[in-house]
C-alpha positions as CSV (number, residue, x, y, z in Angstrom):
1,M,0.6,-14.2,8.5
2,G,1.4,-10.4,8.2
3,F,2.6,-8.2,11.0
4,L,-0.5,-6.2,11.1
5,D,-2.6,-9.2,11.4
6,L,-0.4,-10.7,14.1
7,L,-0.5,-7.3,16.0
8,L,-4.3,-7.2,15.8
9,V,-4.6,-10.7,17.2
10,A,-2.3,-9.8,20.1
11,L,-3.9,-6.4,20.7
12,I,-7.5,-7.4,21.0
13,P,-7.1,-9.5,24.2
14,V,-5.2,-6.8,25.8
15,I,-7.8,-4.2,24.9
16,K,-10.5,-6.5,26.5
17,V,-8.5,-6.6,29.8
18,L,-8.0,-2.9,29.9
19,F,-11.7,-2.2,29.1
20,I,-13.0,-4.5,31.9
21,T,-10.4,-3.2,34.3
22,G,-11.4,0.4,33.5
23,V,-15.1,-0.5,34.2
24,G,-13.9,-2.0,37.6
25,L,-12.0,1.2,38.4
26,F,-15.0,3.3,37.5
27,L,-17.4,1.2,39.8
28,A,-14.9,1.6,42.7
29,L,-15.0,5.5,42.6
30,D,-16.4,7.1,45.6
31,R,-19.3,8.9,43.7
32,V,-20.3,5.5,42.2
33,N,-19.5,3.2,45.0
34,L,-20.6,0.0,43.5
35,L,-17.3,-1.8,44.2
36,G,-16.5,-0.2,47.5
37,P,-14.3,-2.0,50.2
38,D,-17.1,-4.1,51.5
39,A,-18.4,-5.1,48.1
40,R,-14.9,-5.9,46.8
41,N,-14.2,-8.0,50.0
42,H,-17.6,-10.1,49.4
43,L,-17.1,-10.5,45.8
44,N,-13.5,-11.5,46.1
45,K,-14.5,-14.2,48.5
46,I,-17.2,-15.5,46.2
47,V,-14.7,-15.7,43.3
48,F,-12.0,-17.4,45.6
49,Y,-14.3,-20.0,47.0
50,V,-17.0,-20.6,44.2
51,F,-16.5,-19.1,40.8
52,G,-12.8,-19.8,40.3
53,P,-12.8,-23.4,41.5
54,A,-15.9,-24.2,39.4
55,L,-14.1,-22.7,36.2
56,V,-10.9,-24.7,36.9
57,A,-12.6,-28.0,37.6
58,T,-14.8,-27.9,34.5
59,N,-12.1,-26.8,32.1
60,L,-9.7,-29.4,33.2
61,A,-12.3,-32.2,33.4
62,Q,-13.5,-31.4,29.8
63,T,-10.0,-31.3,28.2
64,T,-7.6,-33.2,30.2
65,T,-7.0,-36.9,29.4
66,Y,-4.5,-39.5,30.5
67,E,-2.6,-39.0,27.2
68,S,-2.5,-35.2,27.6
69,L,-0.5,-35.6,30.8
70,V,2.5,-36.4,28.8
71,T,2.5,-32.9,27.6
72,L,1.3,-31.0,30.6
73,W,3.8,-32.2,33.1
74,F,6.3,-29.5,32.3
75,M,3.9,-26.6,33.1
76,P,4.2,-26.9,36.9
77,V,8.0,-27.1,36.5
78,N,7.9,-24.0,34.4
79,I,5.9,-22.1,36.9
80,L,8.2,-23.1,39.7
81,L,11.1,-21.8,37.5
82,T,9.3,-18.5,37.1
83,F,9.0,-18.1,40.8
84,M,12.6,-19.0,41.5
85,I,14.0,-16.6,38.8
86,G,11.7,-13.9,39.9
87,S,12.9,-14.3,43.6
88,A,16.6,-14.1,42.5
89,L,16.0,-10.9,40.5
90,A,14.0,-9.5,43.4
91,W,16.9,-10.2,45.7
92,L,19.2,-8.2,43.4
93,L,16.6,-5.4,43.2
94,I,16.4,-5.2,47.0
95,K,20.2,-4.8,47.2
96,I,20.3,-2.2,44.4
97,T,17.4,-0.1,45.7
98,R,18.0,-0.7,49.4
99,T,14.4,-1.5,50.0
100,P,13.1,-0.9,53.4
101,K,12.9,-4.2,55.6
102,H,9.1,-4.0,55.9
103,L,8.7,-4.1,52.0
104,Q,11.4,-6.6,51.1
105,G,9.1,-9.7,51.3
106,M,6.5,-7.8,49.3
107,V,9.0,-6.9,46.7
108,I,10.0,-10.7,46.4
109,G,6.4,-11.6,46.1
110,C,5.6,-9.1,43.3
111,C,8.7,-10.1,41.3
112,S,8.2,-13.8,41.7
113,A,4.4,-14.2,41.4
114,G,2.8,-13.3,38.2
115,N,-0.9,-13.0,37.5
116,L,-1.5,-16.7,36.7
117,G,-5.2,-16.3,37.2
118,N,-7.4,-14.2,35.2
119,L,-5.0,-12.8,32.6
120,P,-4.2,-16.2,30.9
121,L,-8.0,-17.0,31.1
122,I,-8.7,-13.9,29.1
123,I,-5.7,-13.5,26.8
124,V,-5.2,-17.1,25.6
125,P,-8.7,-18.0,24.8
126,S,-9.3,-14.6,23.1
127,V,-6.4,-15.1,20.8
128,C,-7.9,-18.5,19.8
129,E,-11.2,-16.8,19.0
130,E,-9.7,-14.8,16.2
131,S,-10.1,-16.3,12.8
132,N,-6.5,-15.6,11.8
133,N,-4.9,-16.8,14.9
134,P,-1.5,-18.7,14.6
135,F,-2.6,-21.7,16.6
136,G,-4.9,-23.5,14.3
137,E,-8.7,-24.1,14.3
138,S,-10.5,-21.9,16.6
139,S,-12.7,-24.3,18.5
140,T,-9.8,-26.8,19.2
141,C,-7.6,-24.0,20.1
142,F,-10.1,-22.4,22.5
143,S,-10.7,-25.6,24.4
144,N,-6.9,-26.3,24.8
145,A,-6.4,-22.6,25.9
146,Q,-9.0,-22.9,28.6
147,A,-7.3,-26.1,29.9
148,Y,-3.7,-24.6,29.8
149,A,-5.0,-21.3,31.5
150,S,-6.9,-23.3,34.2
151,L,-3.9,-25.6,34.9
152,S,-1.8,-22.4,35.2
153,M,-4.2,-21.0,37.7
154,A,-4.4,-24.1,39.8
155,T,-0.7,-24.8,39.9
156,G,0.0,-21.0,40.6
157,A,-2.3,-21.0,43.6
158,I,-0.3,-23.9,45.1
159,F,3.1,-22.1,44.6
160,I,1.9,-18.7,45.7
161,W,0.6,-20.1,49.1
162,S,3.6,-22.3,49.6
163,Y,6.6,-20.7,48.0
164,V,5.7,-17.0,48.0
165,Y,3.8,-16.9,51.2
166,G,6.5,-18.7,53.0
167,I,9.2,-16.2,51.8
168,M,6.9,-13.2,52.8
169,R,6.3,-14.8,56.2
170,S,10.0,-15.4,56.7
171,Y,10.9,-11.8,55.9
172,A,8.0,-10.6,58.1
173,N,9.2,-12.6,61.1
174,N,12.7,-11.3,60.7
175,Y,11.5,-7.7,60.5
176,K,9.2,-8.2,63.6
177,E,12.0,-9.8,65.6
178,A,14.4,-6.9,64.7
179,G,11.6,-4.4,65.8
180,L,11.0,-6.3,69.0
181,T,14.7,-6.3,69.8
182,I,14.8,-2.6,69.3
183,N,11.8,-2.0,71.5
184,I,13.3,-4.3,74.2
185,N,16.7,-2.5,74.2
186,S,15.0,0.9,74.5
187,S,12.9,-0.3,77.4
188,Q,16.0,-1.6,79.1
189,K,17.8,1.8,78.8
190,N,14.9,3.5,80.4
191,S,14.5,1.0,83.3
192,N,16.0,1.5,86.7
193,S,19.6,0.2,87.1
194,E,18.9,-1.3,90.5
195,S,16.2,-3.5,89.1
196,D,18.5,-4.6,86.3
197,L,21.1,-5.7,88.9
198,E,18.6,-7.6,90.8
199,T,17.4,-9.3,87.6
200,C,21.1,-10.2,86.9
201,R,21.6,-11.6,90.3
202,E,18.7,-14.0,89.9
203,P,19.9,-17.7,89.2
204,L,19.4,-19.0,85.7
205,L,18.7,-22.4,87.2
206,P,16.7,-23.5,90.2
207,S,18.7,-23.6,93.4
208,K,17.6,-27.1,94.1
209,D,19.2,-29.3,91.4
210,W,18.8,-32.6,93.2
211,V,16.3,-33.5,90.4
212,A,18.9,-33.3,87.7
213,A,21.4,-35.1,89.9
214,S,19.1,-37.9,90.6
215,D,18.2,-38.1,86.9
216,E,22.0,-38.5,86.0
217,Y,22.4,-41.0,88.8
218,S,19.4,-43.2,87.5
219,V,20.9,-43.0,84.0
220,Q,24.3,-44.3,85.3
221,Q,22.6,-47.1,87.2
222,Q,20.8,-48.4,84.0
223,P,22.3,-51.3,82.1
224,H,24.4,-50.5,79.1
225,G,21.9,-52.1,76.7
226,N,19.0,-50.1,78.0
227,F,21.1,-46.9,77.8
228,E,21.7,-47.5,74.1
229,T,18.0,-48.2,73.5
230,Q,17.0,-45.1,75.3
231,E,19.6,-43.1,73.3
232,K,18.2,-44.4,70.0
233,S,14.6,-43.7,71.0
234,S,15.6,-40.1,72.0
235,A,17.2,-39.7,68.6
236,L,14.1,-40.9,66.9
237,R,11.9,-38.5,69.0
238,K,14.1,-35.6,68.0
239,R,13.8,-36.4,64.4
240,F,10.1,-36.8,64.8
241,Q,9.9,-33.4,66.6
242,C,11.7,-31.8,63.7
243,I,9.4,-33.2,61.1
244,T,6.5,-32.2,63.2
245,M,7.7,-28.6,63.6
246,T,8.3,-28.4,59.8
247,M,4.9,-29.6,59.0
248,K,3.3,-27.2,61.5
249,K,5.0,-24.3,59.5
250,I,3.4,-25.4,56.4
251,N,-0.4,-24.5,56.5
252,L,-2.0,-27.0,54.2
253,K,-5.2,-25.1,54.2
254,E,-3.4,-22.2,52.7
255,V,-1.4,-24.2,50.2
256,F,-4.3,-26.2,48.9
257,A,-6.4,-23.2,47.9
258,P,-9.9,-24.0,46.5
259,S,-8.7,-23.5,42.9
260,A,-5.9,-26.0,43.6
261,I,-8.3,-28.5,45.0
262,A,-10.6,-28.0,42.1
263,G,-7.7,-28.6,39.7
264,M,-7.1,-32.0,41.3
265,V,-10.7,-32.8,41.1
266,G,-10.8,-31.9,37.4
267,F,-7.7,-33.9,36.7
268,F,-9.2,-36.9,38.4
269,I,-12.5,-36.7,36.6
270,G,-10.7,-36.2,33.2
271,T,-8.3,-39.0,33.5
272,V,-10.4,-41.7,35.0
273,S,-12.5,-42.9,32.0
274,P,-15.6,-44.4,33.9
275,I,-16.2,-41.1,35.8
276,R,-15.6,-39.0,32.8
277,Q,-18.2,-40.9,30.7
278,I,-20.7,-40.4,33.5
279,L,-20.2,-36.6,33.8
280,I,-18.6,-35.3,30.7
281,G,-20.2,-35.2,27.3
282,A,-23.5,-34.6,25.5
283,D,-24.7,-38.2,26.3
284,A,-23.4,-38.4,29.9
285,P,-26.2,-39.5,32.3
286,L,-25.0,-36.9,35.0
287,R,-24.2,-34.1,32.5
288,V,-26.4,-31.7,34.4
289,I,-23.9,-31.5,37.2
290,E,-21.2,-30.6,34.8
291,N,-23.3,-28.0,33.1
292,S,-24.4,-26.5,36.4
293,I,-20.7,-26.2,37.6
294,N,-19.9,-24.8,34.2
295,L,-22.5,-22.0,34.6
296,L,-20.9,-21.1,38.1
297,G,-17.5,-20.8,36.4
298,D,-18.6,-18.5,33.6
299,P,-18.6,-15.2,35.7
300,T,-15.0,-15.9,37.0
301,V,-13.0,-13.9,34.4
302,A,-15.3,-10.9,34.5
303,C,-15.4,-10.6,38.2
304,M,-11.7,-11.1,38.7
305,T,-10.8,-8.4,36.2
306,L,-13.3,-6.0,37.8
307,L,-11.6,-6.6,41.1
308,V,-8.3,-5.9,39.6
309,G,-9.6,-2.5,38.3
310,A,-11.2,-1.7,41.5
311,N,-8.0,-2.4,43.5
312,L,-6.1,-0.1,41.2
313,L,-7.9,2.9,42.8
314,K,-5.8,2.6,45.9
315,G,-2.6,2.9,43.9
316,L,-3.9,6.0,42.1
317,T,-4.9,7.7,45.3
318,R,-1.8,7.0,47.5
319,S,1.5,5.5,47.4
320,D,4.6,6.2,49.6
321,I,6.9,3.6,48.0
322,R,10.0,5.0,46.3
323,P,9.6,5.2,42.5
324,S,12.9,3.3,42.1
325,I,11.3,0.2,43.7
326,I,8.2,0.4,41.5
327,I,10.3,0.9,38.3
328,G,12.5,-2.1,39.4
329,I,9.5,-4.3,39.8
330,I,8.2,-3.3,36.4
331,A,11.6,-4.0,34.8
332,V,11.9,-7.4,36.4
333,R,8.4,-8.5,35.4
334,N,8.1,-6.9,31.9
335,V,11.7,-6.9,30.6
336,F,14.2,-9.4,32.3
337,M,11.6,-12.2,33.0
338,P,10.2,-12.4,29.4
339,L,13.7,-12.5,28.0
340,L,14.7,-15.3,30.4
341,G,11.5,-17.1,29.8
342,I,12.0,-17.3,26.0
343,G,15.4,-18.8,26.7
344,V,14.0,-21.4,29.2
345,V,11.2,-22.5,26.9
346,K,13.5,-22.7,23.8
347,A,15.9,-24.8,25.8
348,A,13.2,-27.1,27.0
349,Q,12.0,-27.5,23.5
350,H,15.5,-28.3,22.3
351,L,15.9,-30.9,25.0
352,G,12.5,-32.5,24.1
353,L,10.9,-31.6,27.4
354,V,7.9,-29.9,25.7
355,G,6.0,-31.1,22.6
356,T,5.4,-29.3,19.3
357,D,2.2,-27.6,20.3
358,A,2.8,-23.9,19.6
359,L,-0.1,-22.9,21.9
360,F,1.4,-24.7,24.8
361,Q,4.8,-23.1,24.2
362,F,3.1,-19.7,24.0
363,V,1.4,-20.3,27.4
364,L,4.8,-21.3,28.9
365,M,6.4,-18.1,27.6
366,L,3.4,-16.0,28.7
367,Q,3.8,-17.1,32.3
368,Y,7.2,-15.2,32.4
369,A,5.6,-12.0,31.0
370,L,2.6,-11.5,33.3
371,P,2.4,-8.5,35.6
372,P,2.6,-8.9,39.4
373,A,-0.4,-10.2,41.2
374,M,-0.7,-12.2,44.4
375,A,-3.7,-14.0,45.8
376,V,-2.0,-13.3,49.3
377,G,-2.6,-9.6,48.8
378,M,-6.0,-9.7,47.2
379,Y,-7.5,-12.2,49.6
380,D,-7.0,-10.6,52.9
381,N,-5.3,-7.3,53.6
382,H,-5.6,-7.8,57.3
383,M,-3.3,-10.7,57.0
384,L,-0.8,-8.5,55.3
385,H,-1.0,-6.0,58.2
386,Q,-0.3,-8.9,60.6
387,L,2.7,-10.1,58.6
388,F,4.5,-6.9,57.8
389,C,3.2,-4.0,59.9
390,L,4.6,-3.7,63.4
391,N,3.8,-0.2,64.6
392,H,3.7,1.8,61.4
393,Q,0.7,4.0,60.4
394,K,1.5,4.0,56.7
395,C,2.6,0.4,56.4
396,L,-0.7,-1.1,55.4
397,Q,-1.2,1.8,52.9
398,N,2.0,0.9,51.3
399,L,1.3,-2.7,51.0
400,T,-2.1,-2.2,49.4
């Protein structure tokens, strides 16, 4: 395959993405106003809850089998590696550029989370549609490409809402605690010194401590065996409380996004033969259900790409982030991550962790070369304001 043919195969999917993105940007202009803020919000929710899950479920149900799991198991591991490597590079970027505290979590999110949703769904199947593609026969390549891209989207949603959102929330909490400490210190300096002295004279414990003394006396009066039993139960209660607090910090509703749940459903239908025979195939008795869900998933790629273009209008109209931070994020996602991704996939191939499917290896490498995109930011800008913005007028503008 010649260089020009290979360049043409690689260029056509990118041109498709840029063209649809340009249409979305045009529709979001003020004088057109077909994709204004309210329209983007409603369309984004429809894609998030309906179109995207339908596409993921049907693609995985049609192409996933129990035998294919032997090959696909490495993709979630590879996506986790992209997030971890991106987070490490983002930490170096924060130290080099001295990123402001209210943007550090967002920088880590942009560097670690690539666009695992609509871009693979456009690029990979579009490459397979070309007659001179390097991945074999077009129809087989196209079906496998949709399955790989759908699995990438479903797995990425889980990691974004668990790993990335957890890091962003941690940085946001640290920033808010620092801001509250500054506010408390400033208010204490302006307060009356006499009231401070009165506050300092107040006892930290109640003046009547006979309750604590009586409790200590009752513990001493208990038999030795009962005391050991009570101590063990207290230790078990503490461990249970720690586990409960940890589980409360993990919001399962956010981790298991609709696309992630749809991926699990698609895997279940595809790998369980009786259910697959009922729903999937031209002779399946309930094929009308699969066909209807497939119709719901068809608009996903176009709608998601239009939303990306419409959201670009904000970046063109305003941005107060330092150019060094933006250049650093671009370098991390488009230079360092792809180079490291090639090394990771080649090492996995050398160790026998991935098969010989060239298309699967291409998708694994592509996951390291995707531009920044986060469902956290696209889904709800108000949540970003609650996370990062304490009392800053321009904070939300910078985040969006």
